[in-house]
N, C-alpha and C positions, 0 to 999 in steps of 0.2 A: 456286351450283353450281360444281364444279371445271371448268376448261377441258378441251377434248378432248386426248387424248394427243399428237396430232400438233403441237399448238400449243405452242411453248416458253413457259415461265412468264415473265410480264413482271416486270421488276425493280421493287422498291418505289420509291415517290416519294422524291426526295432530301430533302424536308422531314420525312419520317417517320423518327425515330431507329430504329436497329436494335433488335431484341428482345433483352432481357437473357439471358445464358446461364442455362439451367435449373440449379436446385440439384441437387447430387448426391443420388442415391436414398438412402433410409434403409438401415441395415444389413440389415433384412429387409423387402423391399418388400411392401406390402399388395396384395391382388388388385386388378386393374384396375377391377373393378366398384364398388369402394368409393369413396365420395365424400370427398375430402380436407376436413379442417376448415379448412385454411388458405385463407381468402379467395379462393374461386373467382371467375372472371369472372362477373358477374351474368347475362349473356345467353349464355354459352358452353356448349358441351358437348364431350365427347371431349377433344381435346388442349387446348381453351381452358380447360377446368375445372381444368387443372393449373398455370395461371399463378400466379405467386407474388406476393403483395401484402404490404405491411408494415402492414396493419390488418386486424382480424378482421371477419367478416361479421356481419350481424344474427343474433341467436340464439346468439352466442358472445361470450366475454369474454377479454381479454388478461391473461395472467399471466407475469411475467418470472422467469427462473431462470438461475443461473450454470452449470447443467448443459448440456453441449454435445450431449446426445442429440438425434437427429434425429426420432425417432418414439417414441411411448409407447403401450403397450397400455391400452385402456379396461377397466373392470371386467367388461364382458360378453365381452371377448376378441375382438371383431369389428371394432373401429374403431381409428383412430390419431389421435394429436394431433401436428400438425406444428409445427415451430419457424419463426418469422419471422426477420428479420435480427437481428444483434447490435445492442445500443444502445451508447451512449457508454461505459457502465460494463463492457462486455464480457459482458452478460447476454443470453440468448436470450429472445425473447418467444414464448409459446405461446398458441394459441387453444383454449380449453376450452368445452365445451358449456354453455350457460346452465343453472344449477341449477334444479330444479323450484321453482315458486311464486316465480319472479323474472322480470324483464324485462330483456333485454340488447339492446334496440333503441336505436340512436343517436337523440339528440334532434334532430340536424340533418336537415331534410327531404330534403336532397340525398343523404343516405347511402343511401337506397333505390335510387338510380340510378347511383351511381359508387363507385369504389374508388381508393385512392392506390397507385400501383405503385412499383417500384424507382426509376424515373427521377424520382420526386417530381412526376409529372404525374398529374392526376386525369382519368380517362376514363370515359365511359359505354359502354353496349353499342354505341352508334353511333359511337364514336370522338370524341365531343365532350368538350372540356375544361371542368372546373368551376373556378370561382374560389376556392372555399373548400376547405381540406384536410379530409380525413375522419379523425377520431380514434376509436380503438378504445374500446369500453366496457371498463373495468377492473373489478377485483374491488371496489374502493371505490365505484364509481359504478353498481353494479348496482341496479336498482330493485326493491325488495321488494314482493311482492303484498300486497294488503289482507288482513288476517286473519293475517298472518305477521310474524315478528320475527327478528332475528339479534343476537347479542351483540357483534359487532364488525364493522367494515368490512373486516376481513382474513379473513373466513370466508365460505364459500359454503353453510353450513348454515342453512337457513331453518326456523324453529320455528313450528309452528301454535299460535296463542294459544289457551289453554284457555278454553272457554266457561263453565266453572265451574257447570255445570248449567242455564245459561240460553242457549237457542239464539240465535246471532248476536251474543252479547256479545263474543266474541273479535274479530270484525271491527269492532265499535264501538270497542274500545280500541286495536287495532293497525291503524293506517291505512297502514302501509308507506311506500313512497317511496324516495328516494335519499339523504336526509339522515340520517346516523348520529346526529347530535346533538353537543353540545359535548363537549370532551375531559373525561375523568373520569367520564362517565356510561356506563351500560350500555344502549346501544341506545335511548335515550329519544327520539331523532329519529324513530323508526318508530312512536311512540305518539301518540295524541291528546293535545292540550295539557293535558288534565286528568289524564293518567296518566304513569307513568314506571316504570323498573325492569324486571326480567326478565319478559318476556311482558306488559309494561305492567300488572302486577298491583298496583302501588302508586299511591296518589293523589298528585298533585303538591302539592295544598294541605296545609298542616300540620294536624295534629289531625283528619284525615279518614281513612276506611277504605272499602275496596271493599265495596259493599252487595249488589247483585244481579247482579254480573258486568260491569256497564257503567256504573255510576253511583257517585258518592262521597257518603258521608254523614258528618256531623260526629260525632265520638266522644263517648261519655259522659264526664262528669267522673269521675276515678278514685274519689273518695269516694262519689259518687252510685252508680256501678256496684257498688262493694263493698257499699254499704248495701242495694241492691236484692237482690243475691245472698244476703246474710245474712238479709234479711227473708223471702225465698222459702224458704230452708232452715228457718228457725224456724217459718214457717207450715206447711210440710209436716210437721215433727215434731209440732206442736200438733194438726194435723188428724188424723194417724194415732193420736196418743195419745188424743184424744177418742173416735175411733171404737172403739178397743180397749176403752176404759173403758165405753162405752155397751154394747158387745157382751157384756161380762161381767155385766150387770144382768139376771138371769133374771126378776126380778119385773116388768120393763118389757115383757115379751112380751105382756101382756094389756092394755096401755094403748092408747088409741084412736089416737093419732098416731104413736107410735114403734113400737108393737107389730107391725103388718104388715111394715115393713121388716126388723125383727129376725127375724121368723119366716121371711121370704124368705131372709135370710142364713143361717139354720140349714139350710134345704132345699138351698141352693147348696153349703154346706160339706159336707153329707151326700152330695150328688151327686159332689162333687170327690173325696171319700174312696172312694166306691163304684166310681168309674171309674178311680181311680188317676191323677188329672189332674196331680198335681205332677211326677212323673218325665217325663211326656209334655211338659209345658211346659219343663222343664229341657233335654230333648233338642232341642226345636225352637229354643229360645233359643240354645243352643250352636251349632246349625247356622247361624242367621242371623248370629251374632256373627262367624263365620269367612267366610261367603259374601259378606257385603256390605262387606268391606274389600279386595276384589280390585282396585279401581281405585286405592285409596290405598296399600295395603301392597305389592301386586304390580305396580303400574303397568299394570294390564290395560287394553287398548284394545278396547272392545266396539262393536258397531253403535250409531249415534247414539241411537235410541230406548231401547235397552237400557242404554246408558251413563247416560243421564239418569235413568232409573228407579233404577239401582243407586246413583248418587250421592245421590239423595234419601233412599233407604233407609239408605245408609251414614251420612249425617248424623244420622238418627234413632237408629241403633244405637250410634253412637260416643259419645253422651251428652257432647259437648263443650260445656258451657254457657258456657265462657269465650269461645267464638267469637261469642256473642250480646252479652254485656256487655263483654268485653275482647277485641275482635277484633284481628288483626294490623294494625299501623299505629297503634294506639292505646296498646297496652301492650307493654312489653318481654316477649319470649318467656319469659324466666326467671320473671317474675311470673305469667304464665299457667300455667306448669308447676307452680309452687309452689301456686297456688290450686287447680288441678285435682286435685293429689295430696293436699292436706291438708284440703280441705273435707269429704270423707266422714269422715275421722278426727275432725274437730272435731264433726261431727254425732253420731257414735257417743259421743264423750266427753260431749257435752251430754246425750244421753239417759241415760247412766250416772249423771251427777251428779243429774239430776232423779229418776231411780229410787232412788238412794241416799237422797236427801232425803225422798222419799215413804215409803220403808221405815222410816227412823229416826223420822219423825213418827208413823207408825202404831204403832211399838213404844212410843214415849213416851206415846201416848194410852191404850194398853192396859197401861201400867205394866210392860212387859217390859224387863228389864235385859239387854241383849246388847251385844256389842262392835261397833265400826264395821266390823271385818273380816268379821263375819258378815253384816252388811248388804251389804257389797261383794260377798261370795261369792254371796248370794242374787240380787242384781241382775244380776251377770254371767251367772248361769245363766238368769235370766229373759230377758235380752237376747241370749243366744247365738243363738237361732234367727234373730232379726232381723239380727244382725251377719253371720251366715253367708249370708243371702239377699243382703245388700248386697255382700258380698265376691264372691259368685258372679256377680252382675250387673255389677259395676263393674270387676273385675280385668282382663278382656280388653281393654276399651276404654281404661282408664287405662294399662295396660301398653303397648298399641299406641302411645298418645300419647307415652309416655316414650321408647320405642325410636325413635320418629321424630325424636328429637333428633340421631340419626346419619344420617337419611335426607336426602340432598342431591340436587338436580338439577343436572347439569353441562351447560354450554354451551361449544361450541368457540369460542375467541377467535381463534386463528390456527392454521394447519397447513401443514406441508410434508411432503416425503417422509421426512424424518428424524425429525420430532417434531411433536406436537400439544400445544397449550396450551389449558387449560380454565379457566373460572371457574364456581363452583358456589354455589348458594344453598339454604338450608333450604326444603324443600318446604312446610312448615307456615307459614313466615314468610319472605317474600322479602326482608325487611329485613336478614336475617342472612346474611352471606357465610361460607361454610364454610371451614374450615382457617384461621381467624383467631383472635385472642385472645378475641373475643366468643364465637365458637363453642366454643372450648376451655372457657370458664367454663360454658357450657350443658351440655356433655358431663360435666363434673365433677358438676354438680348432678343430672343425669339418672342418673349412676351411683349416687349415694346413694339416689335415689328408686326405682331398680330393686331395691335391697335392701329397701326399705320395702314395695313392692307385689308385683311378681311373685315375688320370692324369699320375702318375708315371708308371702304368702298360701299358697305351697306348704309352707312350714315349719309354718304354723298348721294346715292341713288334715292334714299328715302326723302332727303331734303329737296331734291329736284322734283320728285313726284308730288310732294306737298305744295311746292311753289307753283307747279303747273296745274294742279288739280282744278281750281276754280275756273281758270281760263279755258281748260279743255272741256269742262262740263258746260260752260256757256257758249262754247264753240267760237270764242273770240281769240284768235291767235295773237301771240306776243313774240317779242324777240327771243325770250327764253324758251317758249314752247317750240319755236322753229329750231333753236340751237340744240334742244334735247329731243328732237324727233326720233333719234335712234332708239330711245327707251320706250316710246309709247305709240308710234304710228301703226303698228300691226295689231294693237289691242283695241277692243271696244272702249268707248269713252268711260263706261262704268268701271272697267278693269284696267285703267291706264297705269296703275301702280303694280301690275303683275310682274314686271321685270325684277322688282325688289324681291318678291317671293322666289322667283326662279334663281336669282343669284344666291339667296340664302340656301336653297336646296343644293346647289352645286358646291358651295363652300362646305356644307355639312358632309356631303358624300365623298368629296375628294380630300378633305383635310381635317375637319373637326372630329371626324369619327376615329382619328388616330389617338384620341385621348383614351380610348379603350386599350388596355395593356396588350402587348404582343402575345402573352401566354393565353389570352382570351380572344384571340384574333377571330375565332369563329363567331363570336358575339357581334363582330362588325358586320358579318353577312346577315345576321338576324335583324340588326337595326336598319341596315340598308334596305332589306326586303320590306320591312314595315313602312319605311319612308316612301319607297317607290310605289308600293301598293296603294297607300293613302293618296299620294299625289296623282296617280293615274285616275283614280275614282273622282277626285275633286276636279281634275282637268276635264274629264268627260262630262261631268255634270254642269260645271260653270260655263265652259265654252268661251274663254276670254278673247279668242282671236276673231278678227273681222272676216277673214276669208276661210271658207270651209276647208280648202285644201291644207291650210296651215294648221287648222284644228286636227284634221285627220293625221297629218304628219307628226304633230306633237304627241298625240295619244299613242300612235304606233311606235315611235321611237322610245317613248318611256315604257311601253309594255315590253318591247324588245330588251331594253335595259334591265327590266325586272327579271325576264327569263334568263338573260346572260348571268346576272348575279346569282340566281338560283342554280344554274348549271355550274358556275364556278364553285359554289359552296358544295355541290355534290362531289365534284372531282377532288376538291381539297379534302373533304371528309374521307373519301375513299382512299386517297393516298396516305393520309395520316393513319387510318386504321391498318392499312397494308404495311406501313412501316413499323407499326408497333407490334401487331400480332399476326401479320401474314395476309396474303391475298385471299386465301380461302375464307378466313374470318370476315374480311371486308366484303366479300361477295355474299356471305351468309347474312350479314347485317343489312346491307344496302340493296342487294339484288343485282348489282352491276358486275359483270365479269372483269371489267377493267375500266379505267378512267376514260378511255376513248369512247366506250359505249355510252357512258353518262353524258359526255360532251356531244356525242352524236344525237342523243335524244333532245338535247338543248337546241341544236341546230335545226332539227325537225320541227320543234315547237316554234322557233323563230320564223322559219319559212312559212309555216301554217298561219301564224299571226299576221305576217305581211300580206299573204294572199287574201285573208279575210278583210283586212283593212283596205287593201287596194280595191276589192270588189265593193265594199261599202262606199269608198270615195267616188267610184264611178256612178253608183246609184244616186248618191247625193248630188253629183254634178248634173246628171240628167234631170233630176227633179228641179233643181234651181234654174236650169236652162229653159224650162217651160213657164217660169214666172216672168211676166213682162215688167221690166224696169228700165228706167233711163240709166244708161251706163256711159262712162267716159271711154272714148276711143283709146286713150293712152294706157289705161289700166284695166279695162273691161269690167270695172267695178262701179257701183253707184257712186255718184259724186259726194264728196264731203263738203257740205255747205257751211261756210264760216261767215261770221259777221264782224265787220270792223267796229272799233270802239265808237259808241254814240249812235249806231244804227239799230233798228228793231226788226225790219223786214228785209227779206232777200229780194222781193219783187213786188211791184204794185202794178196790177193790170186792171184798168178801168173798163175795158170792153172785151 
């Protein structure tokens, strides 16, 4: 308690040194209620909390700078960072708040009770001196929390290690701590001894790969892996070939063993034709191909349960068989890229060679004298439907894989007020450091494969649409229009080329959008939202589908896709703000208490949109049912009347 006013203040004891003069105030003094970051007295308040120390308090770390500024605004605009004394090099030492997911507490047990003052004496709240000096935690001695990783000892950016679809695997690989690791490594000291590299995604042992997110398995031998992939491809071709051959045997329908399955196949095929199942499957597959690349292509950050489900489905849709037999860490990325892009082409070439051989053998057995070019033409027409189906299924996933040759994840190595330094690695293979000669070779190869797959498939679909356009407009079917029926049968004659536009949309959304750099990944959401919005409006106005249910399904799935992309952008933005400035600021900016709430609103909007479109489809079906039309029994649709070449009329009725 202070002495009464009448009593004069007693002089300080002679043994106690005088207090050091206070530092001059900063250019713009903060409010008196703010707590200074500069080492306040541990047990003081009021004036005592302004005492100046030359070490930082627990929860803060020391960073030195040649800048003589006395105070610095924090990102939230409410706090200040104060400078300590100059060191021998004339640099100021600043105390910064400990970054999230890190520990800035001194290892010395005495640190919690004392601070080293200007006079180089260490005192406690009771004035007792300590024998050992107190040393500030620096940026290089920050202790990284378990489950997190950083690329350098000169950065305060803590990266959460990806679980890779397995809960807790990130914490198992990234053990954190204070040791950055030996020179020349990228944060390996923060990894378990079995792992290394960015976010501890690589195995320390040679010829091993990351299996289930937290364990390493030995790689396949290259010859063994290639042999297995080739054997599986040949087995699939032989199996489908045998099934197709058996299905063409009409006389086998009455056999005891094989007859019932063939009759069932006939009924299933008739049901698929009558319900128009093919265009519906194409619409749904296109929706899933775009929807489930949100985490890989758009770097979307969803709630944990939703993220895990999306990752699993994304792996199934991506059709990256090289990740099973030739995973990262076992095979060079260029080899994976070549195998993934060329294997479907080799399968198609193998099927064509087999078909040509069978056709020539049949002609030889029947004594027909025809040229090899005729056999090639017939086989190409026979295999065109299968080729178009394979291209339709594989192009989005293969194109996305090729475009990811430019997709790198950057990590901050060091930063200052003037510049930031990064190191980046390929997202699909952490062994490849971006902007190196190795990465340049990969990009050159990927550019060639882009011409082969995305560009080549668009050119193929466009040429086929142009070649069939006149025949379809005149309703005079040809061998080519029948072979390419997969591309145009569900569309109105006027819009028979719509599949080309649909393919372009998918290639842009799943692959081409990766040309936007990773540091601007939110811009991908903006572009995708604009594309989906325009496409939904055009689709609703044009109505290119013949069947009303196909039109409703197409508009509904694209609207759902638009809502899912919006929801993913909300959750990603919330998690990014939360990671940078905290959950409170994220809630203040966006209004969501957490990412689960934002995703819940998305689910509500999706369900509402589906209900509205289902109701609209029922009304449209009832309205069409009242219109009297001649319909085919097989399809329940009006017949598509075609004319053979040389004919003008479908029917001549004289009476």
